[in-house]
Rosetta silent file (secondary structure, phi, psi, omega in degrees, C-alpha in Angstrom):
SEQUENCE: MENSAIPPLTEKTFEAKDIEENKALAIIGYLGLLCLLPLLLKKDSPYAKYHGIQGLVLCIFWVIINAVGIIPVLGWMIAVLGNILCLLLMIVGMLHAANGEGKELPFIGQYAKNLNL
SCORE:     score description
SCORE:     0.000 S_00000001
   1 L     0.000  132.003 -175.212    3.499   32.527  -31.966 S_00000001
   2 L   -85.269  135.884  177.239    5.362   29.306  -31.090 S_00000001
   3 L   -85.357  110.440 -177.306    4.079   27.142  -28.290 S_00000001
   4 L   -89.761   -0.655 -179.095    7.072   26.424  -26.057 S_00000001
   5 L   -68.166  133.842  179.697    5.180   24.200  -23.665 S_00000001
   6 L   -94.201  129.253 -179.734    6.619   20.700  -23.483 S_00000001
   7 L   -65.869  150.309 -176.651    3.982   17.976  -23.315 S_00000001
   8 L   -62.692  138.892 -179.149    4.059   15.911  -20.153 S_00000001
   9 L   -97.505  120.122 -178.202    6.412   12.921  -20.350 S_00000001
  10 L  -100.311  -17.764 -179.758    4.779    9.831  -18.968 S_00000001
  11 E  -146.256  133.362  177.473    7.424    7.290  -19.806 S_00000001
  12 E  -112.421  149.867  174.622   11.211    7.484  -20.048 S_00000001
  13 L  -110.136  147.431 -178.351   13.628    5.120  -21.680 S_00000001
  14 L  -129.364  161.869  174.799   16.983    4.259  -20.235 S_00000001
  15 L   -67.544  142.467 -176.435   20.108    2.435  -21.382 S_00000001
  16 H   -62.126  -38.313 -179.116   20.049   -1.340  -20.743 S_00000001
  17 H   -63.558  -41.806  179.968   23.416   -1.193  -18.971 S_00000001
  18 H   -63.895  -42.896  179.788   22.210    1.541  -16.621 S_00000001
  19 H   -61.067  -49.840 -177.541   19.054   -0.466  -15.819 S_00000001
  20 H   -62.877  -40.874 -177.703   20.891   -3.685  -15.062 S_00000001
  21 H   -69.944  -28.855 -170.598   23.562   -2.023  -12.897 S_00000001
  22 H  -120.312   11.949 -177.292   21.131    0.059  -10.882 S_00000001
  23 H   -63.381  -40.876  178.793   17.928   -1.943  -10.737 S_00000001
  24 H   -63.409  -42.663  177.798   18.300   -2.962   -7.123 S_00000001
  25 H   -68.937  -31.710  177.465   18.837    0.574   -5.908 S_00000001
  26 H   -68.022  -35.134  175.411   15.934    1.778   -8.010 S_00000001
  27 H   -69.867  -42.536  178.295   13.664   -0.751   -6.299 S_00000001
  28 H   -62.602  -26.023 -179.888   14.944    0.177   -2.853 S_00000001
  29 L   -57.092  -17.130 -179.063   14.185    3.797   -3.758 S_00000001
  30 L   -95.524    3.680 -176.080   10.500    3.198   -3.062 S_00000001
  31 L   -97.531   72.354  173.781   10.974    2.125    0.566 S_00000001
  32 H    61.146 -129.772 -178.534   10.325    5.343    2.508 S_00000001
  33 H   -68.962  -11.915  172.916   13.429    7.291    3.394 S_00000001
  34 H   -63.263   -8.402  175.001   15.575    4.798    1.528 S_00000001
  35 H   -59.128  -21.558  179.787   14.663    6.867   -1.496 S_00000001
  36 H   -73.095  -22.175 -178.461   17.726    8.868   -0.627 S_00000001
  37 H   -61.727  -51.355  177.224   20.078    5.962   -1.361 S_00000001
  38 H   -67.224  -28.988  178.906   19.791    6.075   -5.184 S_00000001
  39 H   -71.266  -33.832 -178.554   19.863    9.878   -5.087 S_00000001
  40 H   -91.284  -37.944 -172.710   23.060    9.948   -3.054 S_00000001
  41 H   -87.997  -26.716 -177.319   24.876    6.831   -4.195 S_00000001
  42 L  -128.728   58.420  179.291   24.135    6.861   -7.936 S_00000001
  43 L   -59.645  -27.343 -175.900   24.027   10.512   -8.955 S_00000001
  44 L   -87.360   -4.183 -176.258   25.383    9.604  -12.388 S_00000001
  45 L   -99.241  112.515  176.442   22.622    7.037  -13.119 S_00000001
  46 H   -62.068  -34.733 -176.431   19.517    8.517  -14.810 S_00000001
  47 H   -68.592  -50.964  179.971   17.609    5.277  -14.057 S_00000001
  48 H   -64.960  -39.891  179.656   18.384    5.213  -10.332 S_00000001
  49 H   -64.569  -45.395 -179.913   17.841    8.974  -10.032 S_00000001
  50 H   -54.829  -49.824 -176.707   14.444    8.783  -11.814 S_00000001
  51 H   -75.795  -27.006  176.019   13.130    6.106   -9.464 S_00000001
  52 H   -66.787  -40.153  178.658   14.777    7.761   -6.427 S_00000001
  53 H   -68.480  -42.716  177.583   12.883   11.014   -7.213 S_00000001
  54 H   -59.793  -40.741  175.892    9.636    9.096   -7.719 S_00000001
  55 H   -66.841  -35.365  176.605   10.227    7.444   -4.304 S_00000001
  56 H   -63.017  -43.555  177.864   10.958   10.839   -2.717 S_00000001
  57 H   -62.640  -40.766  177.304    7.640   12.172   -3.951 S_00000001
  58 H   -62.773  -41.780  178.100    5.906    9.096   -2.591 S_00000001
  59 H   -62.161  -44.381  177.788    7.637    9.600    0.759 S_00000001
  60 H   -61.888  -44.700  178.489    6.564   13.251    0.946 S_00000001
  61 H   -59.241  -41.967 -179.851    3.000   12.238    0.074 S_00000001
  62 H   -63.314  -40.714  178.967    3.070    9.620    2.827 S_00000001
  63 H   -63.144  -44.687  179.689    4.286   12.182    5.406 S_00000001
  64 H   -61.841  -44.176  178.811    1.487   14.588    4.404 S_00000001
  65 H   -58.559  -44.691 -178.829   -1.131   11.829    4.616 S_00000001
  66 H   -72.843  -28.079  174.991    0.025   10.874    8.138 S_00000001
  67 H   -66.495  -39.838  175.120    0.143   14.494    9.207 S_00000001
  68 H   -65.074  -27.428  179.548   -3.564   14.756    8.251 S_00000001
  69 L   -64.875  -10.782  176.691   -4.110   11.655   10.372 S_00000001
  70 L   -67.348  -30.972 -179.509   -3.621   13.753   13.474 S_00000001
  71 L   -68.459  126.853 -179.314   -7.113   15.186   12.963 S_00000001
  72 L   -60.558  150.912  177.669   -9.628   13.042   14.831 S_00000001
  73 L    55.761  -75.296 -178.422  -12.084   10.835   12.940 S_00000001
  74 H   -62.377  -45.717  178.834  -12.052   12.369    9.424 S_00000001
  75 H   -61.470  -36.652  179.835   -8.244   12.626    9.514 S_00000001
  76 H   -67.034  -41.259  179.495   -7.949    9.052   10.683 S_00000001
  77 H   -64.529  -43.458 -179.800  -10.125    7.814    7.791 S_00000001
  78 H   -62.737  -42.465 -178.941   -8.110    9.843    5.299 S_00000001
  79 H   -62.800  -41.966 -179.992   -4.872    8.488    6.786 S_00000001
  80 H   -64.731  -47.714  178.481   -5.991    4.863    6.553 S_00000001
  81 H   -63.467  -38.971  179.535   -7.064    5.265    2.941 S_00000001
  82 H   -66.953  -39.464  178.858   -3.928    7.291    2.150 S_00000001
  83 H   -66.383  -35.705  175.312   -1.694    4.667    3.699 S_00000001
  84 H   -66.525  -43.405  178.617   -3.370    1.962    1.582 S_00000001
  85 H   -64.637  -42.254  177.628   -2.850    4.116   -1.520 S_00000001
  86 H   -58.527  -44.298  175.899    0.771    4.712   -0.577 S_00000001
  87 H   -60.011  -43.785  179.212    1.339    0.957   -0.223 S_00000001
  88 H   -65.531  -41.838 -179.527   -0.206    0.297   -3.611 S_00000001
  89 H   -68.730  -31.523  176.499    1.866    3.047   -5.239 S_00000001
  90 H   -65.112  -42.338  178.637    4.986    1.668   -3.598 S_00000001
  91 H   -64.085  -47.993  178.528    4.291   -1.782   -5.086 S_00000001
  92 H   -56.940  -46.125  178.404    3.595   -0.229   -8.493 S_00000001
  93 H   -63.282  -41.270  177.105    6.800    1.768   -8.415 S_00000001
  94 H   -64.047  -37.755  175.817    8.853   -1.249   -7.348 S_00000001
  95 H   -65.966  -42.414  177.260    7.355   -3.275  -10.180 S_00000001
  96 H   -61.280  -43.654  179.899    8.188   -0.575  -12.697 S_00000001
  97 H   -66.038  -38.897 -179.450   11.732   -0.419  -11.400 S_00000001
  98 H   -70.474  -28.338  178.829   12.151   -4.217  -11.409 S_00000001
  99 L   -89.222    2.136  179.041   10.865   -4.366  -14.991 S_00000001
 100 L    73.009   27.122 -176.982   13.263   -1.672  -16.174 S_00000001
 101 L   -99.430  152.260  176.175   10.453    0.752  -16.984 S_00000001
 102 E  -114.177   48.296  178.297   10.446    4.484  -16.595 S_00000001
 103 E   -87.707  137.920  177.860    6.773    4.998  -15.913 S_00000001
 104 L   -78.125  155.312  179.965    5.682    7.630  -13.490 S_00000001
 105 L   -68.072  138.948  175.172    3.546    6.768  -10.512 S_00000001
 106 L   -60.718  147.735  178.137   -0.205    7.292  -10.886 S_00000001
 107 L    72.761  -50.751 -172.083   -1.645   10.383   -9.167 S_00000001
 108 L  -110.334  -12.696 -174.591    1.638   11.733   -7.710 S_00000001
 109 H   -62.222  -25.815 -179.275    4.280   10.951  -10.331 S_00000001
 110 H   -66.647  -23.201  179.649    3.679   14.218  -12.118 S_00000001
 111 H   -74.222  -20.439  179.296    5.126   16.139   -9.140 S_00000001
 112 H   -66.203  -26.345  178.621    8.486   14.423   -9.582 S_00000001
 113 H   -62.889  -27.220 -176.683    9.104   16.394  -12.731 S_00000001
 114 H   -81.269  -11.421  178.304    9.370   19.560  -10.639 S_00000001
 115 L   -89.733  121.087  177.537   12.248   18.231   -8.545 S_00000001
 116 L  -110.239   83.171 -179.513   15.644   18.930  -10.004 S_00000001
 117 L  -100.062    0.000    0.000   17.995   16.888   -7.832 S_00000001
């Protein structure tokens, strides 16, 4: 019996021209709701789309973390730590985009594979 499961892809490669043309939008894609810009403006760019989807997953994670922050005391602590984590993930994602890399974000990047935008 053949195993049809595809191993998880942790790094993608993109064309140099696509990276250079869309690097700025890929970086912007990690700034909260601005993740929609590369998804809407550069639908034909795999590079911008990849980082836009990673930014969208980060934005969803941020919203969930802050929703938990409504709960007194424990929720506040989780929200503070979660916001610090989101800030660090945003910086990591922006650095990956600026360096022309297709690495997924730690912890949450695996969920971006499930989004087919």
